[in-house]
N, C-alpha and C positions, 0 to 999 in steps of 0.2 A: 882795383876795379879793372876789369879788362879793357884793352884798348878798343877803339870803336873804328870803323873803317877809315875815316878821314885821319886819324892818329897813325894808323898803319901805313897809308899812302904817304903821309909826311916823313916817316921813317925810310919807306922805300925810296923816294925821290928828294931825299935831304940834299940840301945846296943852298945857293944864295938866294934863289925864288922863294922856297919855302921860308926860310928865314924872315925875309921881308914880308911874305904874306902873313905869317904869323904875328910879327909886329904890329901889323894893321887890323887884322881880323880876330885874332885870339889875345887881345890887350883888353882886359877888363876894364881899365882906365880910359879907354877911347871914348871920348863925348858923344860920339857917334852911334854908340851901342844902343841907347835909350831910344833913338829914332828907328834904329834897325829892327829893334826888337817889338815894333808893332806889325812887321811884315815876315819876319824870321823866327822859327822856333828854335829853342835851344839856348846854349851859353857859349860865351867866347871861350872859357877855360876848357870845354868839351869839343873844341875846332868846328862847332856847326855854324857859326857865321862864316868862317872860312869855306866850309863844304858846300854852303849855299851858293857862295859868290862864285866859286868853281864850278859847281854844276851849272849855273846860270849862263856863264860865258862860255862853257865847254859843250852846252846842250845835251848834258848827261854823260860826256865822255871825260869825266874827271883825270882818270888815270893817262889817258893819252895827252890831255893837254898838260898835266904835271910834267910828264917825260919831255914833251917838246920844249918847255920853257924852264926845265931844271937849272940850267946854268945862268938864267937871265938875272942881271943885277937890279931889276926894277920889276915892279908890278903894275906898271901905269895902265896895261890894257885891262887887267883885272879889276883895279879899282873904278877906271872909268866906266866900264860896262855895269857893275855892280850899283854904282852910283846913279846911273842913269836910268836903270830899272826902278831904284827906290825914289827918284825924284819924280819919274813918270806916274808911277802908283799914287804918289802923295798928292800930285797936281790935278789927278782925276777925281780920286776919292778923299775929299777934303775933311770927311768926318771919319776918325779912326775907330774901326770896331775891332772888337776881340777875335771875330771870326776871319779876320785878315791875315792872322798870323799863320804862317806855314804854308801858304797857298803857293802854287806853282808861279810864281811871278815871273820868273825868266821865260817860261813858256808863253804866258800871257802877253808878256812885253813884245816877244817875238812875233806874235798872231796879230797884235791890235795897235802896236804904237806907231803906227802911221797912220791910224784913224784920228778924226778930229772929235772932241767930247767938250760939252758944256758942263762944267764942274757944278753950277747950280742946278741944272737939271739933273745931273747924275745923282747929287745929294738928295734931291725930291724922291727920286726913283728907289733910292737905299731905304729912306724912311718909310714910304709906301710899303715896300715888299717886308720890311722889318715888322711892319704892323699887320702883316695878313695872317691870320690864324691857321690857314692851310698849307703854308710852307714849313717843311720838316727839315730842309738843309739850308741854313742861313750862308754857310760857306760857298754855296753856288751861286748866291747873289751877285757877286761880283763878275764872274765870268758870264752870267746872264745878262748882265748890263752892257759888258763890253761887247758881247757877240750881238747885239742890237734887240735884246729881250724878245729872242726867238725860241731858244731851245730850253723849254721850261722842264725837262727832264734833269736839268742840273740843280731844280730846287726842291726835287722829290716832293711835288704837291700831293698832299693828303687824299687817298682815293676814297671813293665811295664805300662805305661800310656794307656788310653783308646784308643786313636787314634792309637797308635801301634798295639795293641791286635786286634782292628778292621781290619787294613789294612792287617795284617798277616792272620787273618781269611779268609778274601775275597780272597786273594792270594792262599793260601792253597785250599780252597774250590773249587776255579775255576780249578786248576790244578787236583785236585783229581777227578772231574767230567768228564773232559775229558779223565781220565786213568781208569775211572770206578773202583776206589778204595776209601777207606776211606780217609777224610781230616783229621784223625789222623795217623800220620806216623807209629806209633807203632802198631795201628789196621791193617793197610794196609799191614804189613809184616807177620800178624798173620795167624792163620788158623781156626778162629771161626766165629761166624755168622757177627761179625762186621767188617770183613775183607773189605767190601765195604759201610760201614755203612757212611752216610754224617750226623756229629753231628751238632746241633745247636750252636749258639756262646754261649749261657747260658750253655751249655753241656761241654764246653770245658775250660780250663785253660792255661794261657802262662807259658811258660816255657823257661829256658835259655838252649840253644843249648849246648854252651860249659858252663858247672857249672860256677857260680859265684865264688865259693870258689877256683877254679882253674885259674881265671883271666878272665872269660868270663864277658863281658859288658852287662850292662841292656839297650840296643839299638835295634833298629829295625833288625839289621842284625844279631843279636843273639836270635832272638825271634822265637818260635814254638808254636805253639797251639796243645794241646793234649787233648784228653778226660780226663776227671775228674779223672778215674780211673787208667790211665796209668800215670797220672802227679802224683798222690799220691803214685803210685808204685816207679816210679822213683827218687822221694823225699826221700824215705826211703832208698834207697841204698848208 
């Protein structure tokens, strides 16, 4: 089996630091591995726990970090940082989910560890989001919660299907023509040249009337077509 990147780096920067690091993170008998495995992908034998630990503490600059610490006779900083990240994650997300494995916990720790979280409320949010049939990316749930449940793009919320969009477009357009106003409801209440503009289907996007983040469903009843400009503006608020 060919050597992976971390094994190659271990060879390049061999010395007391690598020896100590491998004793800790590449030892399959280490009793902490079961806990680590909930958050880190890979195996001890393939150096993947060590790679994650180094990636987190170095913010992605593994080679530079190993070069700097090559002659160190201890790995105190590495161990402390890695365990700080693991302890932080496990204290906030008290229910371990399979989708936690392999996330960028080092980056998330740097971005969010100074914020306060209520583990009971976090657990309730996780359960609610796991039960939402419109969420396609469960791995995004954890960063979504850490970030204050603002960036729904992380969840890849299921979009309206083509049939719903077409039906909504036809209905809106028919009503708009009768009223001699734009088929984009936000253009219709404006005061510019688009107040009575009938947009083509290709010039419009589907939008949740009641925002998904506030409980709005991805259903025909909650769909409206907006011109692309207004849809982008609405999404940024």
